[in-house]
C-alpha positions as CSV (number, residue, x, y, z in Angstrom):
1,M,-48.9,-49.5,9.9
2,Q,-46.6,-46.8,11.1
3,V,-43.8,-48.3,9.2
4,L,-45.9,-48.2,6.0
5,V,-46.8,-44.5,6.6
6,W,-43.2,-43.7,7.1
7,L,-42.1,-45.4,3.9
8,V,-44.8,-43.6,1.9
9,A,-43.7,-40.3,3.3
10,A,-40.1,-41.0,2.5
11,A,-41.0,-41.9,-1.0
12,L,-43.1,-38.7,-1.5
13,A,-40.2,-36.6,-0.2
14,A,-37.8,-38.3,-2.5
15,C,-40.1,-37.8,-5.5
16,Q,-40.6,-34.1,-4.6
17,A,-36.8,-33.7,-4.3
18,A,-36.3,-35.3,-7.6
19,V,-38.6,-33.0,-9.5
20,L,-37.4,-29.8,-7.8
21,P,-35.5,-27.6,-10.3
22,P,-31.8,-27.0,-9.5
23,P,-31.1,-23.8,-7.6
24,I,-30.2,-20.7,-9.7
25,P,-28.6,-17.5,-8.4
26,H,-30.5,-14.2,-8.2
27,P,-28.8,-11.4,-10.1
28,K,-28.3,-9.6,-6.8
29,D,-26.3,-12.6,-5.5
30,V,-23.8,-12.2,-8.3
31,A,-24.0,-8.5,-8.8
32,E,-20.3,-7.7,-9.0
33,P,-19.2,-10.5,-11.4
34,L,-22.3,-9.9,-13.4
35,A,-21.3,-6.3,-13.8
36,V,-17.8,-7.2,-15.0
37,A,-19.2,-9.8,-17.5
38,T,-21.6,-7.1,-18.9
39,C,-18.7,-4.7,-19.3
40,R,-16.7,-7.4,-21.1
41,A,-19.6,-8.2,-23.4
42,F,-19.6,-4.5,-24.2
43,C,-15.9,-4.8,-25.1
44,L,-16.7,-7.7,-27.4
45,Q,-19.4,-5.6,-29.1
46,K,-16.9,-2.8,-29.8
47,F,-13.8,-4.8,-30.9
48,A,-14.8,-8.4,-31.7
49,S,-16.6,-7.8,-35.1
50,G,-18.2,-11.2,-34.9
51,K,-15.0,-13.0,-33.9
52,E,-15.4,-13.4,-30.1
53,D,-12.9,-16.3,-29.9
54,T,-10.0,-14.1,-31.2
55,C,-10.9,-10.8,-29.7
56,L,-8.7,-11.2,-26.7
57,Q,-5.7,-11.6,-29.0
58,Q,-6.1,-7.9,-30.0
59,P,-4.4,-5.4,-27.7
60,D,-7.4,-3.0,-27.4
61,C,-9.9,-5.9,-26.7
62,F,-7.6,-7.4,-24.1
63,M,-7.0,-4.0,-22.4
64,C,-10.8,-3.4,-22.3
65,W,-11.3,-6.9,-20.8
66,K,-8.8,-6.4,-18.0
67,K,-9.9,-2.8,-17.3
68,C,-13.5,-3.9,-16.6
69,E,-12.3,-6.0,-13.7
70,L,-10.1,-3.2,-12.3
71,L,-12.8,-0.6,-12.5
72,Q,-15.3,-2.9,-10.8
73,G,-12.9,-3.7,-8.0
74,N,-12.0,-0.1,-7.2
75,Y,-13.3,2.6,-9.5
76,D,-11.9,5.5,-7.5
77,V,-8.3,4.3,-8.0
78,A,-8.5,2.5,-11.4
79,G,-10.6,5.3,-12.9
80,T,-8.1,8.1,-12.3
81,D,-6.4,7.5,-15.7
82,C,-9.7,7.4,-17.7
83,S,-9.4,11.1,-18.5
84,N,-5.8,10.8,-19.7
85,P,-5.7,9.4,-23.3
86,T,-1.9,9.3,-23.2
87,V,-2.0,6.3,-20.8
88,C,-5.6,5.1,-21.3
89,Y,-5.8,3.9,-24.9
90,A,-8.9,2.8,-27.0
91,G,-9.6,-0.4,-25.0
92,C,-9.3,1.4,-21.7
93,Q,-11.5,4.2,-22.9
94,V,-14.3,1.8,-23.8
95,A,-14.3,0.2,-20.4
96,C,-14.2,3.7,-18.7
97,K,-17.1,4.8,-20.9
98,F,-19.2,1.8,-19.8
99,Y,-18.8,2.5,-16.1
100,E,-19.1,6.3,-16.5
101,E,-22.5,5.9,-18.2
102,E,-23.5,3.4,-15.6
103,Q,-24.8,1.0,-18.2
104,F,-24.2,-1.9,-15.7
105,R,-27.1,-0.5,-13.6
106,R,-29.6,-0.6,-16.4
107,K,-32.1,-3.5,-16.6
108,A,-32.0,-5.9,-19.5
109,E,-34.4,-5.0,-22.3
110,H,-35.1,-8.6,-23.0
111,P,-36.4,-11.5,-20.9
112,V,-34.0,-13.9,-19.3
113,S,-34.3,-17.5,-20.4
114,H,-33.6,-20.6,-18.3
115,N,-32.0,-23.5,-20.1
116,R,-32.3,-26.5,-17.8
117,E,-30.0,-29.5,-18.3
118,A,-27.9,-27.5,-20.7
119,L,-24.6,-28.2,-18.9
120,K,-22.8,-31.5,-19.3
121,L,-20.1,-32.6,-16.8
122,S,-17.5,-35.2,-17.8
123,T,-15.2,-36.4,-15.1
124,L,-11.6,-37.6,-15.8
125,P,-9.6,-40.4,-14.2
126,Q,-7.4,-38.0,-12.2
127,G,-10.4,-36.5,-10.4
128,A,-10.6,-33.5,-12.8
129,G,-13.7,-32.6,-14.8
130,V,-14.8,-30.8,-18.0
131,L,-18.0,-28.7,-18.0
132,S,-19.3,-28.0,-21.4
133,W,-22.5,-26.5,-23.1
134,A,-23.8,-25.6,-26.5
135,P,-23.0,-22.0,-27.4
136,L,-26.1,-19.8,-27.6
137,P,-26.9,-18.4,-31.1
138,K,-26.3,-14.8,-30.0
139,P,-23.2,-12.6,-30.6
140,N,-21.0,-10.9,-28.0
141,L,-21.7,-13.2,-25.1
142,V,-19.6,-13.8,-22.0
143,Y,-20.2,-17.0,-20.1
144,L,-20.0,-16.5,-16.3
145,L,-19.6,-19.8,-14.4
146,V,-20.7,-19.7,-10.7
147,A,-21.1,-22.4,-8.1
148,K,-22.0,-22.7,-4.4
149,P,-21.7,-25.5,-1.8
150,G,-24.7,-27.4,-0.8
151,N,-24.8,-26.0,2.7
152,S,-24.4,-22.4,1.7
153,N,-26.4,-19.7,-0.1
154,I,-23.3,-17.7,-1.3
155,W,-22.5,-18.1,-5.0
156,R,-18.9,-17.9,-6.0
157,Q,-17.5,-16.9,-9.4
158,I,-15.4,-19.7,-11.0
159,S,-14.5,-18.1,-14.4
160,Q,-15.5,-15.8,-17.2
161,S,-14.8,-16.8,-20.8
162,T,-16.1,-16.6,-24.3
163,E,-15.6,-20.3,-24.8
164,S,-18.2,-23.0,-24.2
165,E,-16.0,-25.3,-22.1
166,V,-14.3,-25.0,-18.7
167,R,-11.7,-27.5,-17.3
168,L,-12.0,-28.1,-13.5
169,E,-9.1,-29.4,-11.4
170,S,-9.5,-32.2,-8.9
171,G,-11.2,-31.2,-5.7
172,H,-12.8,-28.1,-7.3
173,L,-15.9,-26.7,-5.7
174,A,-18.0,-27.3,-8.8
175,L,-17.1,-31.1,-8.6
176,E,-18.3,-31.6,-5.1
177,P,-21.4,-33.9,-4.8
178,N,-23.7,-31.4,-3.2
179,S,-22.6,-28.3,-4.9
180,S,-24.8,-26.3,-7.4
181,V,-23.3,-25.1,-10.7
182,C,-24.7,-22.5,-13.2
183,V,-23.5,-20.7,-16.2
184,L,-24.8,-17.2,-16.8
185,A,-24.8,-16.0,-20.5
186,V,-24.3,-12.3,-20.3
187,G,-24.6,-9.8,-23.2
188,P,-23.7,-6.0,-23.5
189,K,-27.1,-5.1,-21.9
190,G,-27.0,-7.7,-19.1
191,L,-28.1,-11.2,-18.3
192,V,-29.4,-13.2,-21.3
193,S,-29.8,-16.8,-20.1
194,I,-29.1,-19.2,-17.2
195,L,-27.8,-22.6,-17.9
196,T,-28.0,-25.4,-15.3
197,L,-26.5,-28.8,-15.0
198,D,-27.9,-32.0,-16.4
199,T,-27.2,-34.5,-13.7
200,S,-28.2,-37.4,-15.9
201,T,-25.4,-36.8,-18.4
202,V,-22.4,-37.0,-16.0
203,L,-19.9,-39.3,-17.8
204,L,-17.8,-41.4,-15.4
205,P,-14.4,-42.7,-16.5
206,N,-14.0,-46.3,-17.2
207,I,-11.6,-47.2,-14.3
208,P,-10.6,-50.9,-14.3
209,E,-10.4,-52.8,-11.0
210,L,-7.2,-52.3,-9.1
211,V,-5.0,-55.3,-9.3
212,V,-2.3,-55.3,-6.6
213,R,0.6,-57.7,-6.4
214,K,0.5,-59.7,-3.2
215,E,4.2,-60.3,-3.0
216,P,6.6,-57.5,-2.2
217,W,8.4,-56.0,-5.1
218,R,12.1,-55.4,-5.3
219,L,14.0,-52.1,-5.0
220,M,17.0,-51.3,-7.2
221,E,20.0,-49.2,-6.3
222,V,20.7,-47.1,-9.4
223,S,23.6,-44.9,-8.4
224,M,25.6,-43.5,-5.4
225,H,28.0,-40.6,-5.3
226,Y,29.3,-38.0,-2.9
227,K,27.8,-34.5,-2.5
228,Y,30.5,-32.0,-1.7
229,P,29.4,-29.3,0.9
230,R,29.1,-25.8,-0.3
231,R,29.2,-24.3,3.1
232,R,31.7,-24.8,5.9
233,H,29.1,-26.1,8.4
234,E,27.7,-28.7,6.0
235,G,29.0,-32.2,6.1
236,L,29.8,-34.6,3.3
237,Q,26.7,-36.5,2.1
238,V,25.9,-39.4,-0.2
239,I,23.3,-39.0,-2.9
240,T,21.7,-42.4,-3.6
241,E,19.1,-43.0,-6.3
242,V,16.6,-45.9,-5.8
243,A,14.1,-47.1,-8.4
244,W,11.3,-49.7,-8.7
245,E,8.8,-50.9,-11.2
246,P,5.3,-49.2,-11.4
247,Q,2.7,-50.9,-9.2
248,A,-0.4,-49.2,-10.5
249,P,-1.5,-46.4,-13.0
250,N,-1.2,-42.9,-11.6
251,A,0.2,-44.3,-8.4
252,T,1.4,-42.5,-5.3
253,Y,4.2,-43.9,-3.1
254,I,5.7,-43.2,0.3
255,V,9.5,-43.9,0.6
256,T,10.9,-44.5,4.1
257,W,14.5,-44.8,5.1
258,E,15.8,-45.6,8.6
259,L,19.2,-46.2,10.2
260,V,20.0,-49.8,10.9
261,G,19.4,-50.1,14.7
262,G,17.0,-47.2,14.8
263,G,17.5,-43.6,16.0
264,L,16.7,-41.7,12.8
265,K,13.8,-42.2,10.3
266,G,12.6,-40.1,7.3
267,N,10.0,-40.4,4.5
268,L,8.7,-38.6,1.4
269,F,5.7,-38.8,-0.9
270,T,6.3,-39.2,-4.6
271,S,4.3,-40.1,-7.8
272,S,7.5,-41.2,-9.6
273,T,9.2,-44.6,-9.6
274,N,12.6,-43.3,-8.6
275,V,13.9,-41.0,-5.8
276,S,17.2,-39.5,-4.9
277,L,18.0,-39.6,-1.1
278,S,20.6,-37.5,0.7
279,L,22.2,-39.9,3.3
280,W,25.1,-39.9,5.6
281,T,28.4,-41.4,4.6
282,D,29.7,-44.8,6.0
283,T,26.2,-45.7,7.4
284,L,23.8,-48.6,7.0
285,Y,20.2,-47.8,6.1
286,Y,16.9,-49.7,5.6
287,I,14.8,-48.4,2.7
288,Q,11.2,-49.4,1.9
289,V,8.5,-48.1,-0.5
290,E,4.7,-48.4,0.1
291,L,1.9,-47.9,-2.4
292,V,-0.6,-45.5,-0.9
293,G,-2.7,-44.4,-3.9
294,A,-3.8,-45.4,-7.4
295,Y,-5.7,-43.7,-10.2
296,G,-5.3,-40.4,-8.4
297,K,-7.1,-41.6,-5.3
298,P,-6.1,-43.1,-2.0
299,L,-5.7,-46.8,-1.8
300,P,-8.8,-48.6,-0.4
301,E,-8.4,-50.0,3.1
302,S,-9.6,-53.4,1.8
303,V,-6.4,-53.7,-0.2
304,G,-4.2,-53.6,2.9
305,K,-0.6,-52.7,3.0
306,V,1.3,-52.9,-0.3
307,R,5.0,-52.6,0.4
308,S,8.3,-53.4,-1.3
309,E,11.0,-55.6,0.0
310,M,13.3,-54.1,2.6
311,L,16.5,-52.8,1.0
312,M,19.6,-52.6,3.2
313,L,21.9,-49.9,1.8
314,D,25.5,-49.3,2.8
315,T,26.9,-45.8,1.9
316,S,30.5,-46.8,2.4
317,P,31.2,-48.0,-1.2
318,A,30.6,-44.5,-2.5
319,T,34.0,-43.4,-4.0
320,P,34.9,-39.7,-3.8
321,A,36.2,-38.0,-6.9
322,K,40.0,-37.8,-7.0
323,S,40.6,-35.5,-10.0
324,V,40.1,-31.8,-9.9
325,E,37.8,-31.9,-12.9
326,S,35.3,-34.0,-11.1
327,L,35.0,-31.6,-8.2
328,P,32.0,-29.2,-8.2
329,R,32.5,-25.9,-10.0
330,V,32.5,-23.9,-6.8
331,E,35.3,-26.0,-5.3
332,R,37.4,-25.7,-8.5
333,K,37.0,-22.0,-8.5
334,K,38.0,-21.6,-4.9
335,R,41.1,-23.7,-5.4
336,Q,42.1,-21.7,-8.5
337,L,41.7,-18.4,-6.7
338,T,43.8,-19.7,-3.7
339,E,46.6,-20.8,-6.0
340,E,46.6,-17.4,-7.9
341,M,46.7,-15.5,-4.6
342,L,49.6,-17.5,-3.3
343,A,51.5,-17.1,-6.5
344,G,50.9,-13.4,-6.6
345,T,52.0,-12.9,-3.0
346,G,55.2,-14.9,-3.5
347,A,56.1,-12.9,-6.7
348,A,55.5,-9.6,-4.8
349,M,57.8,-10.6,-1.9
350,L,60.6,-11.8,-4.3
351,L,60.4,-8.5,-6.2
352,F,60.5,-6.5,-3.0
353,L,63.6,-8.4,-1.8
354,L,65.4,-7.9,-5.2
355,V,64.7,-4.2,-5.2
356,A,65.9,-3.9,-1.6
357,V,69.1,-5.8,-2.3
358,A,69.8,-3.7,-5.4
359,W,69.3,-0.5,-3.6
360,R,71.5,-1.6,-0.7
361,C,74.3,-2.7,-3.0
362,R,74.2,0.6,-4.9
363,H,74.3,2.5,-1.7
364,L,77.2,0.4,-0.5
365,L,79.3,0.9,-3.6
366,A,78.7,4.7,-3.5
367,R,80.0,4.9,0.1
368,G,82.4,2.0,0.0
369,P,85.7,3.6,1.3
370,R,84.1,5.2,4.3
371,K,82.3,2.0,5.2
372,R,85.6,0.1,5.0
373,R,87.2,2.5,7.5
374,L,84.2,2.0,9.8
375,L,84.5,-1.7,9.7
376,L,88.2,-1.6,10.5
377,A,87.5,0.7,13.4
378,D,85.4,-1.9,15.0
379,H,87.3,-3.5,17.9
380,S,85.9,-7.0,17.1
381,I,87.6,-7.0,13.7
382,S,91.3,-7.0,13.2
383,A,93.0,-5.3,10.2
384,G,94.0,-8.6,8.6
385,E,90.6,-10.2,8.8
386,T,87.8,-10.1,6.3
387,P,84.6,-8.7,7.9
388,S,81.6,-11.0,7.8
389,L,78.2,-9.5,7.2
390,T,75.1,-11.1,8.6
391,L,71.7,-10.5,7.0
392,A,70.5,-8.7,10.1
393,R,73.5,-6.4,10.0
394,F,73.3,-5.9,6.3
395,L,69.6,-4.8,6.5
396,S,70.0,-2.7,9.7
397,P,69.8,1.1,9.2
398,S,73.0,1.7,11.2
399,F,75.0,-0.1,8.6
400,F,74.5,2.8,6.1
401,A,74.7,5.5,8.7
């Protein structure tokens, strides 16, 4: 009997929860974004002329749209240029006029409607989603999208737009199972309508069953070449490219490389089917790839480990470039500058020696007779001998004294 009562109570609670309307925000809960949206609707009224979709392409309308957010964020700072028409143009002046007249504090002159089940959510294979709704038959409307987690009472602004569709990335708050989503249609005088989500129209993507190959797949070595160091403390490395065939749509892989014999191990995540690894030279490596995700989601545990064959890679066969043209541009530039500096230094030294010899010879010819007498007066040289001049004696200052 108690079990029956418990089942009836649970059924009544489920029915009551099913008929409860989705939560909607109170205007006070979204006061700031609602004020910005009202100001932007005021901008559309001034500049759109019935073409809300193209209004933001006009400079004045775009400036008014951006100025509304700045003034709401900090009016004391952003409003300092409102009185200066040389920097605050037509769009800026319209936004300033809206806040100066405090139109955002006025109550709407028309009742607010509640359009239940007006939003439709379509999910995509990559975990993203598209939220859409039918545009309301009223001009100059700004659609304010807000959401809140299931365990919170705080509504958060997602976007503001004149369009009737919003794309949501994977993991977005609005796509969480227990979150609440609303779209507020806002006009120049305030809130016009509230649109809530139709949970029965969520369109799930057609994801086929994941088929995984039981046998390990083979890795291929595509290329291998040296990487020349750009800094003195860096060593020479080998860039090796490894590729494999796709194992699943929108897959994620983890690539692991390890020294043969252990001691060093590395890995990286990638969604591509080829990677470039920077390895040591003259070393043996084990390389293996594991499938960890498919269709943008982690691989189920029931599938188990899906790994490739172990590839043993030897970095010794990599042949270094022998020609100067195959060197990196930085190395070629350094070598060219070194050669130019050596050539310039040698030319300067040769020119200096030529000038010095010419000057010494000229000085010798001008004072030749006197120097001959000085040489003969030397006790180490006889009168019949020819004096021999060493380079050190020729270049010494006493020789020309």
